[in-house]
C-alpha positions in Angstrom: -55.9 -76.5 -64.8 -52.6 -77.3 -64.1 -49.7 -76.6 -66.8 -46.6 -79.1 -66.6 -43.6 -76.3 -66.3 -40.4 -77.7 -67.5 -37.1 -75.2 -68.5 -38.4 -75.3 -72.5 -41.6 -73.1 -71.2 -39.2 -70.3 -70.4 -40.4 -67.6 -70.3 -43.8 -68.0 -68.5 -46.6 -66.3 -66.3 -46.5 -67.2 -62.9 -48.8 -69.6 -61.9 -49.9 -69.7 -58.1 -50.2 -73.3 -56.5 -53.6 -71.8 -54.6 -56.1 -70.8 -56.8 -58.3 -67.7 -56.1 -61.5 -67.7 -53.9 -64.4 -68.8 -55.6 -66.5 -65.8 -54.4 -66.0 -62.7 -56.5 -66.9 -58.9 -55.0 -67.2 -56.5 -57.6 -67.8 -52.9 -56.8 -66.8 -49.4 -56.4 -65.1 -47.0 -53.8 -67.9 -45.7 -51.8 -68.4 -42.4 -51.4 -68.0 -42.3 -47.6 -66.9 -44.6 -45.4 -66.1 -44.8 -41.3 -63.1 -47.0 -41.9 -61.7 -47.6 -45.3 -59.3 -50.7 -45.4 -56.7 -50.8 -48.5 -55.6 -54.5 -49.6 -57.7 -57.6 -49.9 -55.0 -60.3 -48.3 -54.6 -61.9 -44.8 -54.1 -58.7 -43.7 -57.2 -56.7 -44.7 -59.5 -59.7 -44.6 -58.5 -59.8 -40.5 -58.7 -56.2 -40.1 -62.5 -56.1 -41.3 -63.1 -59.6 -39.3 -61.7 -57.7 -36.3 -63.8 -54.3 -37.0 -67.3 -56.1 -37.5 -66.0 -58.2 -34.2 -65.7 -54.2 -32.1 -69.3 -53.2 -34.2 -67.2 -50.8 -36.3 -68.6 -50.3 -39.9 -65.5 -51.2 -42.7 -65.2 -51.5 -46.2 -62.6 -53.4 -47.5 -61.2 -52.2 -51.4 -59.1 -54.4 -53.0 -57.5 -53.6 -56.6 -57.4 -56.8 -57.7 -59.1 -59.8 -56.0 -59.0 -61.5 -52.1 -55.4 -63.1 -52.0 -53.9 -61.9 -55.5 -50.8 -60.5 -53.6 -48.2 -62.3 -51.0 -51.4 -64.1 -49.1 -51.9 -66.5 -52.3 -48.6 -66.7 -53.4 -46.8 -68.3 -50.4 -46.5 -71.7 -48.7 -48.7 -71.5 -46.2 -46.5 -71.9 -43.2 -48.1 -71.2 -39.6 -44.8 -70.3 -37.7 -43.7 -69.1 -34.5 -41.4 -66.2 -34.6 -39.3 -64.8 -36.9 -37.2 -65.9 -39.9 -34.0 -66.0 -37.6 -33.8 -68.5 -34.4 -35.2 -67.7 -31.1 -31.2 -67.5 -30.0 -30.7 -65.0 -33.2 -33.8 -63.0 -32.0 -32.6 -62.8 -28.6 -30.0 -61.0 -29.6 -31.9 -58.6 -32.2 -34.7 -57.6 -29.7 -33.8 -58.5 -26.2 -35.5 -61.8 -24.3 -38.7 -59.9 -23.5 -39.7 -58.8 -27.1 -38.6 -62.1 -28.5 -40.8 -63.9 -26.3 -43.6 -61.3 -26.6 -43.1 -62.3 -30.5 -43.2 -66.0 -30.3 -46.4 -65.4 -27.5 -47.9 -63.4 -30.0 -47.4 -65.5 -33.3 -48.3 -68.9 -31.3 -51.7 -67.3 -30.1 -52.3 -66.0 -34.0 -52.5 -69.2 -34.8 -54.8 -70.3 -32.5 -57.4 -67.2 -32.9 -57.3 -67.5 -37.0 -58.1 -70.6 -37.0 -61.1 -70.4 -34.3 -62.2 -67.4 -36.5 -62.3 -69.3 -40.2 -65.1 -70.6 -37.6 -65.0 -74.7 -39.2 -64.2 -73.7 -42.4 -62.1 -76.2 -44.6 -58.7 -74.4 -44.9 -56.1 -77.0 -45.1 -55.2 -76.8 -41.6 -52.6 -79.5 -40.1 -50.6 -78.6 -36.8 -48.0 -81.7 -37.2 -44.9 -79.1 -36.2 -42.2 -77.8 -38.2 -38.6 -78.6 -38.7 -35.8 -75.8 -39.1 -33.0 -77.8 -40.7 -29.5 -76.3 -40.1 -27.6 -75.4 -43.1 -23.8 -75.1 -41.3 -22.3 -75.6 -37.9 -23.2 -71.9 -36.7 -26.8 -72.4 -37.4 -26.9 -75.9 -36.1 -25.5 -74.5 -32.6 -28.3 -71.5 -33.1 -30.7 -74.0 -32.7 -29.3 -75.8 -30.1 -28.8 -72.5 -28.3 -32.6 -72.1 -29.1 -33.9 -74.9 -27.6 -33.1 -73.9 -24.0 -33.7 -70.4 -24.1 -37.3 -71.6 -25.6 -37.7 -74.1 -22.6 -36.7 -71.5 -20.1 -39.3 -69.2 -21.8 -41.9 -71.9 -21.7 -42.1 -72.5 -25.2 -42.3 -76.5 -26.9 -39.3 -77.0 -28.7 -37.0 -80.1 -29.4 -33.7 -80.7 -31.0 -33.6 -84.1 -32.2 -30.2 -84.4 -32.8 -30.2 -83.1 -36.2 -33.3 -80.5 -36.5 -35.3 -78.2 -33.9 -38.5 -79.2 -33.7 -41.6 -76.8 -33.3 -44.4 -78.9 -32.3 -46.9 -76.3 -32.2 -46.3 -74.5 -35.6 -48.7 -75.7 -38.3 -49.5 -75.1 -42.2 -52.8 -74.3 -44.2 -54.1 -73.0 -47.6 -53.5 -69.7 -47.1 -56.3 -68.4 -50.0 -58.9 -70.6 -48.0 -58.3 -68.8 -45.0 -58.5 -65.3 -46.7 -61.6 -66.8 -48.2 -62.9 -68.1 -45.3 -62.7 -65.0 -43.3 -63.9 -62.6 -46.3 -67.3 -65.0 -46.0 -67.9 -63.7 -42.6 -68.3 -60.1 -44.0 -71.6 -58.0 -44.8 -72.5 -57.6 -47.8 -70.8 -54.8 -49.6 -67.9 -54.9 -47.1 -65.5 -56.0 -49.6 -65.0 -54.5 -53.1 -63.0 -55.9 -55.6 -61.2 -53.8 -58.4 -60.4 -50.6 -56.8 -57.0 -49.1 -57.4 -56.6 -46.6 -54.8 -53.8 -44.2 -56.5 -53.8 -41.1 -53.8 -54.7 -40.3 -50.0 -55.2 -36.9 -48.6 -54.8 -36.9 -44.5 -56.5 -34.6 -42.8 -57.6 -33.3 -39.1 -60.7 -34.7 -38.9 -60.7 -37.8 -41.8 -59.0 -38.5 -44.9 -59.9 -38.2 -48.5 -59.1 -41.6 -50.8 -58.6 -41.6 -54.5 -59.1 -44.1 -57.1 -58.9 -42.8 -60.6 -61.8 -40.2 -61.0 -63.8 -41.3 -57.7 -63.0 -40.1 -54.3 -64.2 -41.1 -50.8 -64.1 -39.6 -47.2 -63.1 -42.1 -44.6 -63.2 -41.4 -41.4 -60.1 -43.6 -40.8 -58.1 -45.6 -43.3 -55.9 -49.0 -42.7 -52.9 -49.9 -45.2 -53.2 -53.5 -45.5 -50.9 -52.9 -48.5 -47.8 -54.8 -47.6 -45.0 -54.6 -50.0 -47.1 -52.7 -52.0 -47.4 -49.6 -49.1 -44.6 -47.3 -50.6 -46.6 -46.9 -53.5 -49.1 -44.9 -51.8 -46.7 -43.4 -49.0 -43.5 -43.7 -50.5 -41.7 -42.6 -47.0 -42.8 -45.9 -45.5 -39.3 -48.0 -45.0 -41.2 -51.4 -46.5 -39.0 -53.3 -49.1 -40.6 -55.0 -51.8 -39.0 -58.7 -52.2 -39.7 -61.4 -54.4 -39.9 -64.9 -53.1 -40.4 -67.4 -55.4 -41.6 -70.9 -55.0 -42.6 -74.3 -57.4 -45.1 -77.0 -56.8 -44.8 -80.7 -58.0 -47.5 -83.3 -59.0 -48.7 -85.5 -56.1 -46.2 -88.1 -55.1 -47.1 -91.6 -54.3 -44.9 -91.3 -50.9 -44.2 -89.3 -48.1 -40.7 -87.3 -48.8 -41.1 -84.6 -46.3 -42.9 -85.8 -43.0 -42.6 -81.8 -41.5 -42.8 -78.3 -42.8 -39.2 -77.6 -43.1 -36.9 -74.4 -42.6 -33.6 -74.2 -43.4 -30.4 -72.0 -44.2 -31.6 -69.5 -41.8 -35.2 -69.2 -43.0 -33.9 -68.6 -46.9 -34.9 -71.9 -47.9 -38.4 -74.0 -47.4 -40.4 -76.8 -48.5 -43.4 -79.2 -46.6 -45.9 -82.1 -48.8 -49.4 -81.3 -48.7 -51.6 -84.3 -47.5 -52.8 -84.5 -51.1 -49.1 -85.8 -52.0 -47.5 -82.3 -53.8 -44.5 -81.0 -52.8 -43.9 -77.1 -52.5 -40.5 -75.9 -52.2 -39.7 -72.3 -51.9 -37.2 -69.5 -51.1 -33.4 -69.5 -52.3 -33.6 -65.5 -52.8 -30.2 -65.7 -50.9 -28.2 -66.9 -54.4 -29.6 -63.4 -55.9 -30.6 -61.4 -53.0 -30.5 -58.3 -55.3 -32.6 -58.9 -57.9 -34.9 -60.4 -55.7 -35.3 -56.6 -54.2 -38.3 -55.8 -56.6 -42.0 -55.6 -56.8 -42.0 -58.0 -60.2 -43.9 -61.1 -59.6 -42.4 -63.2 -62.5 -40.5 -65.8 -61.6 -36.8 -66.1 -62.7 -34.9 -69.2 -64.1 -32.0 -68.8 -62.0 -34.1 -69.6 -58.9 -36.5 -71.5 -60.5 -33.5 -73.7 -61.3 -32.3 -74.1 -57.7 -36.2 -74.7 -56.3 -36.3 -77.8 -59.1 -32.9 -79.4 -58.0 -34.1 -79.2 -54.4 -37.4 -80.6 -55.2 -35.4 -83.4 -57.0 -33.1 -83.8 -54.0 -36.0 -84.2 -51.7 -36.7 -87.7 -53.8 -40.0 -85.6 -55.9 -40.5 -87.4 -59.2 -43.8 -85.8 -60.5 -43.7 -83.1 -62.8 -43.2 -79.1 -62.2 -47.1 -77.8 -62.3 -46.7 -74.7 -60.7 -44.1 -72.2 -60.8 -44.5 -69.1 -59.5 -43.3 -65.6 -57.0 -44.9 -63.6 -54.7 -44.1 -59.9 -53.3 -43.2 -59.7 -49.8 -42.9 -56.7 -47.8 -39.5 -56.8 -45.4 -38.7 -54.2 -42.8 -35.2 -53.3 -41.4 -36.2 -55.0 -37.9 -38.0 -57.5 -39.1 -41.0 -57.2 -37.4 -44.4 -55.6 -38.6 -45.2 -52.0 -39.0 -48.5 -51.6 -37.1 -50.5 -48.3 -35.9 -50.8 -44.9 -36.7 -48.6 -43.3 -39.4 -46.6 -40.5 -38.2 -47.1 -36.7 -39.9 -50.4 -38.6 -41.8 -53.4 -38.4 -39.2 -56.0 -40.8 -39.2 -54.0 -43.5 -41.3 -53.2 -46.7 -39.9 -51.1 -49.1 -41.7 -51.0 -53.2 -41.1 -48.2 -54.2 -43.1 -44.5 -55.1 -43.2 -44.7 -58.9 -42.5 -41.5 -59.7 -44.0 -42.3 -62.9 -45.5 -44.7 -64.3 -42.1 -48.1 -62.4 -42.7 -49.6 -66.1 -42.4 -48.2 -66.0 -38.7 -48.7 -62.3 -37.7 -51.2 -60.7 -39.4 -54.6 -61.6 -37.8 -53.0 -61.0 -34.5 -51.5 -57.3 -35.6 -54.6 -56.6 -37.2 -56.2 -57.1 -33.7 -53.5 -54.5 -32.6 -54.1 -52.4 -35.0 -58.0 -52.1 -34.9 -58.1 -51.6 -30.7 -55.9 -48.3 -31.5 -58.6 -46.8 -33.6 
């Protein structure tokens, strides 16, 4: 049931727009596992899918429920690339690496939607628009159009914004649930809180309270929460806030929009609801946290933005999720240095839906 959330409701519990998957997967930490995946978001369920595709026995454990974290608390954008423009990415990573990132994320959408096998996940591929918020951003987007064309990608500057026609959108929880439904019985176990890892030459001892598991390999799909298990991993928990309105009777947003160097974003669903997120640039330091409680400072910004778009319906949901940011802006994927038999697939810097499926395939390929 939706709850109308106006200012008179402060403080309130975070209420994500996307409901949790209908399936329940209660279980306990297994005594043994060939491969143990820790984390039940889009990265964890993608890892489990790729393990099964290679006929590798894997067990996924999640301390809450599937899509509990950022995977169930995002806007559902399926974007090519990283938050920065292609021109910025070329300067940051070099031309070859930028092209590789855009190719990977374009393929990510293709392969992930194929993997859900026709299940309804709210997928639309109408493209997205990047709307500049300054002359500097406008110049970068115009330059990006040229660079993208030169490197074989589709893009169009229409005079006011950069259109990326191959981008898409989805219900992120439905995608996680669709991947999970394909796992074998007993492969997913919710309510298992992993508290420690002991890496050894021939395996890993995993602890969850008083229970323990002897795993051949552990893959951490813990994103923003990775440092709770491995403090030396450089992933910064970062809060992202959003709100949703009730259905609007007219079209207010023709395409999902990114703006202000990726700090602001909004979309309108086919059913009329308007989702608005971001604005953490208004309070960058307070948003470096794993606290997933919405704040009045950011939520006021989001509400003004929704009204500025023309949304007149009540605010039905306000929520926040904890993203995992890396210094490079790219995922951390592969074996963890100094921890034999422990791998990581995390640090998606707010773009897990665009990166995780193919990143997971690469990690599984290294085992």
